[in-house]
N, CA, C and O atoms as a printed pandas DataFrame, in Angstrom:
     atom_number atom_name residue_name chain_id  residue_number  x_coord  y_coord  z_coord
0              1         N          MET        A               1    3.120   24.580    9.196
1              2        CA          MET        A               1    2.744   23.526   10.318
2              3         C          MET        A               1    1.819   22.425    9.264
3              4         O          MET        A               1    0.912   22.587    8.447
4              5         N          THR        A               2    2.591   21.252    9.780
5              6        CA          THR        A               2    2.661   19.954    8.930
6              7         C          THR        A               2    1.667   19.639    9.086
7              8         O          THR        A               2    1.082   20.235    9.991
8              9         N          TYR        A               3    0.940   18.630    8.391
9             10        CA          TYR        A               3   -0.099   17.982    8.321
10            11         C          TYR        A               3   -0.075   17.356    9.720
11            12         O          TYR        A               3   -1.086   17.695   10.336
12            13         N          LYS        A               4    0.681   16.608   10.388
13            14        CA          LYS        A               4    0.861   16.053   11.204
14            15         C          LYS        A               4    0.662   16.868   12.253
15            16         O          LYS        A               4   -0.331   16.663   12.950
16            17         N          GLU        A               5    1.662   18.070   12.610
17            18        CA          GLU        A               5    1.226   18.517   13.564
18            19         C          GLU        A               5   -0.301   19.498   13.757
19            20         O          GLU        A               5   -0.765   20.054   14.753
20            21         N          MET        A               6   -0.781   19.412   12.382
21            22        CA          MET        A               6   -1.987   19.732   12.609
22            23         C          MET        A               6   -3.198   18.552   13.474
23            24         O          MET        A               6   -4.091   18.751   14.298
24            25         N          LEU        A               7   -2.724   17.433   12.858
25            26        CA          LEU        A               7   -3.274   16.573   13.298
26            27         C          LEU        A               7   -3.375   16.256   15.086
27            28         O          LEU        A               7   -4.462   16.130   15.648
28            29         N          ILE        A               8   -2.084   16.164   15.787
29            30        CA          ILE        A               8   -1.771   16.092   16.905
30            31         C          ILE        A               8   -2.608   17.308   17.323
31            32         O          ILE        A               8   -3.623   17.018   17.955
32            33         N          GLN        A               9   -2.372   18.700   17.081
33            34        CA          GLN        A               9   -3.464   19.211   17.702
34            35         C          GLN        A               9   -5.189   19.079   18.036
35            36         O          GLN        A               9   -5.836   19.339   19.050
36            37         N          GLU        A              10   -5.550   18.595   16.800
37            38        CA          GLU        A              10   -6.878   18.231   16.748
38            39         C          GLU        A              10   -6.781   16.973   18.015
39            40         O          GLU        A              10   -7.146   17.095   19.184
40            41         N          ILE        A              11   -6.251   15.917   17.442
41            42        CA          ILE        A              11   -6.186   14.711   18.332
42            43         C          ILE        A              11   -6.358   14.803   19.816
43            44         O          ILE        A              11   -6.865   14.018   20.617
44            45         N          GLU        A              12   -5.520   16.554   20.038
45            46        CA          GLU        A              12   -5.610   16.702   21.734
46            47         C          GLU        A              12   -7.049   17.066   22.414
47            48         O          GLU        A              12   -7.530   16.696   23.485
48            49         N          LYS        A              13   -7.578   17.959   21.360
49            50        CA          LYS        A              13   -8.506   18.226   21.637
50            51         C          LYS        A              13  -10.129   17.874   21.753
51            52         O          LYS        A              13  -11.127   18.434   22.207
52            53         N          ALA        A              14   -9.737   16.294   20.906
53            54        CA          ALA        A              14  -10.647   15.226   20.683
54            55         C          ALA        A              14  -11.316   14.723   21.628
55            56         O          ALA        A              14  -10.579   14.773   22.613
56            57         N          PRO        A              15  -12.825   14.012   22.056
57            58        CA          PRO        A              15  -12.844   13.666   23.111
58            59         C          PRO        A              15  -12.697   12.289   22.585
59            60         O          PRO        A              15  -12.805   12.235   21.360
60            61         N          ASP        A              16  -12.395   10.718   23.418
61            62        CA          ASP        A              16  -12.290    9.589   23.061
62            63         C          ASP        A              16  -13.240    8.942   21.745
63            64         O          ASP        A              16  -12.947    8.250   20.769
64            65         N          GLU        A              17  -14.118    9.354   22.092
65            66        CA          GLU        A              17  -15.276    8.713   21.363
66            67         C          GLU        A              17  -14.430    9.184   19.437
67            68         O          GLU        A              17  -14.302    8.321   18.569
68            69         N          VAL        A              18  -14.115   10.286   19.291
69            70        CA          VAL        A              18  -14.023   10.561   17.645
70            71         C          VAL        A              18  -12.501    9.850   17.728
71            72         O          VAL        A              18  -12.249    9.303   16.654
72            73         N          LEU        A              19  -11.244    9.687   18.870
73            74        CA          LEU        A              19  -10.097    9.537   18.907
74            75         C          LEU        A              19  -10.741    8.127   17.971
75            76         O          LEU        A              19  -10.572    8.102   16.752
76            77         N          SER        A              20  -11.540    6.903   18.748
77            78        CA          SER        A              20  -11.686    5.883   18.548
78            79         C          SER        A              20  -12.180    5.535   17.003
79            80         O          SER        A              20  -12.044    4.436   16.465
80            81         N          GLU        A              21  -12.855    6.850   16.337
81            82        CA          GLU        A              21  -12.914    6.672   15.046
82            83         C          GLU        A              21  -11.955    7.052   13.888
83            84         O          GLU        A              21  -11.876    6.654   12.725
84            85         N          VAL        A              22  -11.150    8.093   14.714
85            86        CA          VAL        A              22   -9.813    8.727   13.789
86            87         C          VAL        A              22   -9.120    7.015   13.630
87            88         O          VAL        A              22   -8.905    6.479   12.543
88            89         N          LEU        A              23   -8.898    6.472   14.782
89            90        CA          LEU        A              23   -8.444    5.356   14.808
90            91         C          LEU        A              23   -8.364    4.517   13.545
91            92         O          LEU        A              23   -7.396    4.233   12.839
92            93         N          ASP        A              24   -9.837    4.152   13.444
93            94        CA          ASP        A              24  -10.169    3.041   12.748
94            95         C          ASP        A              24  -10.100    3.341   11.299
95            96         O          ASP        A              24   -9.804    2.520   10.431
96            97         N          PHE        A              25  -10.406    4.624   11.104
97            98        CA          PHE        A              25  -10.162    5.356    9.580
98            99         C          PHE        A              25   -8.996    5.320    9.524
99           100         O          PHE        A              25   -8.815    4.858    8.398
100          101         N          ILE        A              26   -7.868    5.516   10.033
101          102        CA          ILE        A              26   -6.305    5.372    9.641
102          103         C          ILE        A              26   -6.190    4.737    9.480
103          104         O          ILE        A              26   -5.605    4.460    8.433
104          105         N          ARG        A              27   -6.714    3.594   10.523
105          106        CA          ARG        A              27   -5.854    1.872    9.822
106          107         C          ARG        A              27   -6.735    1.819    8.351
107          108         O          ARG        A              27   -6.133    1.614    7.297
108          109         N          PHE        A              28   -7.777    1.963    8.374
109          110        CA          PHE        A              28   -8.544    1.762    7.558
110          111         C          PHE        A              28   -8.028    2.306    5.861
111          112         O          PHE        A              28   -8.051    1.581    4.867
112          113         N          LEU        A              29   -7.669    3.476    5.895
113          114        CA          LEU        A              29   -6.869    3.838    5.038
114          115         C          LEU        A              29   -5.297    3.017    4.438
115          116         O          LEU        A              29   -4.916    2.851    3.279
116          117         N          LYS        A              30   -4.891    2.775    5.248
117          118        CA          LYS        A              30   -3.539    2.225    5.519
118          119         C          LYS        A              30   -3.697    0.503    4.590
119          120         O          LYS        A              30   -2.938    0.054    3.731
120          121         N          GLN        A              31   -4.598    0.051    5.009
121          122        CA          GLN        A              31   -5.416   -1.034    4.706
122          123         C          GLN        A              31   -5.612   -1.227    3.311
123          124         O          GLN        A              31   -5.037   -1.990    2.535
124          125         N          LYS        A              32   -6.577   -0.355    3.118
125          126        CA          LYS        A              32   -6.832    0.507    1.311
126          127         C          LYS        A              32   -5.415    0.395    1.004
127          128         O          LYS        A              32   -4.994   -0.679    0.574
128          129         N          ARG        A              33   -4.700    1.293    1.160
129          130        CA          ARG        A              33   -3.088    1.321    0.468
130          131         C          ARG        A              33   -2.911    0.137   -0.076
131          132         O          ARG        A              33   -3.412   -0.277   -1.121
132          133         N          ASN        A              34   -2.087   -0.485    0.747
133          134        CA          ASN        A              34   -1.797   -2.139    0.914
134          135         C          ASN        A              34   -2.555   -2.838    0.088
135          136         O          ASN        A              34   -1.876   -3.428   -0.753
136          137         N          SER        A              35   -3.830   -3.027   -0.017
137          138        CA          SER        A              35   -4.256   -3.949   -1.057
138          139         C          SER        A              35   -4.516   -3.194   -2.279
139          140         O          SER        A              35   -5.062   -3.771   -3.219
140          141         N          ASP        A              36   -4.277   -2.311   -2.342
141          142        CA          ASP        A              36   -4.125   -1.867   -3.873
142          143         C          ASP        A              36   -2.682   -1.492   -4.478
143          144         O          ASP        A              36   -2.490   -1.272   -5.674
144          145         N          LYS        A              37   -1.796   -1.456   -3.579
145          146        CA          LYS        A              37   -0.034   -1.805   -3.996
146          147         C          LYS        A              37   -0.395   -3.167   -4.293
147          148         O          LYS        A              37   -0.069   -3.493   -5.434
148          149         N          ILE        A              38   -1.113   -4.291   -3.450
149          150        CA          ILE        A              38   -0.814   -5.560   -3.915
150          151         C          ILE        A              38   -2.204   -6.158   -5.470
151          152         O          ILE        A              38   -2.024   -7.266   -5.975
152          153         N          GLU        A              39   -3.103   -5.489   -5.847
153          154        CA          GLU        A              39   -3.492   -5.506   -6.948
154          155         C          GLU        A              39   -3.019   -4.889   -7.988
155          156         O          GLU        A              39   -3.494   -4.994   -9.119
156          157         N          THR        A              40   -1.830   -4.048   -7.606
157          158        CA          THR        A              40   -1.236   -3.449   -8.940
158          159         C          THR        A              40   -0.139   -4.986   -8.714
159          160         O          THR        A              40    0.038   -5.626   -9.750
160          161         N          LEU        A              41    0.236   -5.282   -8.009
161          162        CA          LEU        A              41    1.347   -5.863   -8.279
162          163         C          LEU        A              41    0.779   -6.935   -8.854
163          164         O          LEU        A              41    1.248   -6.970   -9.991
164          165         N          VAL        A              42    0.120   -7.727   -8.725
165          166        CA          VAL        A              42   -0.680   -9.177   -9.203
166          167         C          VAL        A              42   -0.876   -8.720  -10.447
167          168         O          VAL        A              42   -0.459   -9.552  -11.253
168          169         N          ALA        A              43   -1.521   -7.352  -11.191
169          170        CA          ALA        A              43   -1.841   -6.958  -12.376
170          171         C          ALA        A              43   -0.552   -7.185  -13.324
171          172         O          ALA        A              43   -0.411   -7.807  -14.377
172          173         N          SER        A              44    0.178   -6.561  -12.662
173          174        CA          SER        A              44    1.671   -6.451  -13.221
174          175         C          SER        A              44    1.949   -7.797  -13.798
175          176         O          SER        A              44    1.912   -7.819  -15.028
176          177         N          GLU        A              45    2.222   -8.941  -13.196
177          178        CA          GLU        A              45    2.277  -10.021  -12.770
178          179         C          GLU        A              45    1.715  -10.766  -14.347
179          180         O          GLU        A              45    2.342  -11.200  -15.314
180          181         N          SER        A              46    0.513  -10.677  -14.096
181          182        CA          SER        A              46   -0.220  -11.475  -15.272
182          183         C          SER        A              46   -0.161  -10.940  -16.622
183          184         O          SER        A              46   -0.561  -11.456  -17.666
184          185         N          SER        A              47    0.715   -9.206  -16.323
185          186        CA          SER        A              47    1.056   -8.592  -18.154
186          187         C          SER        A              47    2.028   -9.426  -18.399
187          188         O          SER        A              47    1.851  -10.429  -19.090
188          189         N          LEU        A              48    3.269   -9.086  -17.818
189          190        CA          LEU        A              48    4.730   -9.819  -17.689
190          191         C          LEU        A              48    4.867  -10.813  -17.812
191          192         O          LEU        A              48    6.007  -11.095  -18.184
192          193         N          LYS        A              49    3.722  -12.234  -17.577
193          194        CA          LYS        A              49    4.011  -13.005  -17.495
194          195         C          LYS        A              49    4.480  -13.929  -18.395
195          196         O          LYS        A              49    5.380  -14.760  -18.273
196          197         N          LYS        A              50    3.367  -13.543  -19.801
197          198        CA          LYS        A              50    4.102  -13.726  -21.136
198          199         C          LYS        A              50    5.399  -13.665  -21.566
199          200         O          LYS        A              50    5.921  -14.537  -22.261
200          201         N          ASP        A              51    5.965  -12.624  -21.163
201          202        CA          ASP        A              51    7.350  -12.480  -21.466
202          203         C          ASP        A              51    8.385  -13.163  -20.525
203          204         O          ASP        A              51    9.417  -13.661  -20.976
204          205         N          TRP        A              52    8.081  -13.168  -19.237
205          206        CA          TRP        A              52    8.626  -14.167  -18.448
206          207         C          TRP        A              52    9.043  -15.512  -18.924
207          208         O          TRP        A              52   10.204  -15.920  -18.885
208          209         N          LEU        A              53    8.007  -16.183  -19.382
209          210        CA          LEU        A              53    7.801  -17.665  -20.024
210          211         C          LEU        A              53    8.296  -17.577  -21.350
211          212         O          LEU        A              53    7.766  -18.294  -22.198
212          213         N          ARG        A              54    9.214  -16.825  -21.671
213          214        CA          ARG        A              54   10.030  -17.284  -23.065
214          215         C          ARG        A              54   11.095  -17.594  -22.787
215          216         O          ARG        A              54   11.663  -17.095  -21.815
216          217         N          PRO        A              55   11.764  -18.678  -23.713
217          218        CA          PRO        A              55   13.104  -19.149  -23.880
218          219         C          PRO        A              55   14.289  -18.031  -23.453
219          220         O          PRO        A              55   15.095  -18.161  -22.531
220          221         N          GLU        A              56   14.153  -16.763  -24.490
221          222        CA          GLU        A              56   15.069  -16.080  -24.222
222          223         C          GLU        A              56   15.420  -15.425  -22.695
223          224         O          GLU        A              56   16.433  -15.159  -22.048
224          225         N          GLU        A              57   14.211  -15.347  -22.554
225          226        CA          GLU        A              57   14.269  -15.409  -20.197
226          227         C          GLU        A              57   15.105  -16.113  -19.578
227          228         O          GLU        A              57   16.006  -15.730  -18.831
228          229         N          ASP        A              58   14.705  -17.580  -20.000
229          230        CA          ASP        A              58   15.132  -18.633  -19.346
230          231         C          ASP        A              58   17.107  -18.402  -19.889
231          232         O          ASP        A              58   18.030  -18.273  -19.086
232          233         N          GLU        A              59   17.195  -18.412  -20.933
233          234        CA          GLU        A              59   18.750  -18.252  -21.032
234          235         C          GLU        A              59   19.027  -17.436  -20.702
235          236         O          GLU        A              59   19.994  -17.770  -20.018
236          237         N          ALA        A              60   18.881  -15.755  -20.566
237          238        CA          ALA        A              60   19.206  -14.752  -19.868
238          239         C          ALA        A              60   19.326  -14.937  -18.248
239          240         O          ALA        A              60   20.072  -14.131  -17.690
240          241         N          TRP        A              61   18.666  -15.920  -17.426
241          242        CA          TRP        A              61   18.627  -16.032  -16.656
242          243         C          TRP        A              61   19.323  -17.581  -15.280
243          244         O          TRP        A              61   19.305  -17.909  -14.094
244          245         N          GLN        A              62   19.734  -17.918  -16.397
245          246        CA          GLN        A              62   20.339  -19.228  -16.385
246          247         C          GLN        A              62   21.538  -19.571  -15.499
247          248         O          GLN        A              62   21.848  -20.694  -15.103
248          249         N          ASP        A              63   22.340  -18.072  -15.186
249          250        CA          ASP        A              63   23.994  -18.403  -15.058
250          251         C          ASP        A              63   23.690  -17.583  -13.376
251          252         O          ASP        A              63   24.450  -16.940  -12.651
252          253         N          LEU        A              64   22.284  -17.963  -13.235
253          254        CA          LEU        A              64   22.098  -16.805  -11.593
254          255         C          LEU        A              64   21.670  -17.733  -10.523
255          256         O          LEU        A              64   21.471  -17.312   -9.384
């Protein structure tokens, strides 16, 4: 049985008050995951910035 199937079974048995909290938690986890990805992208950008701003990089990309 998959996690999704197990969750569906539990959801079908749970009262609405619990489902409201579960929904909030799932939304929180999705938002947190997206925030973590954005933070990684920002960190990568700042560390690669010095390489991107070199004249050699400008030459390599000038024909695009």
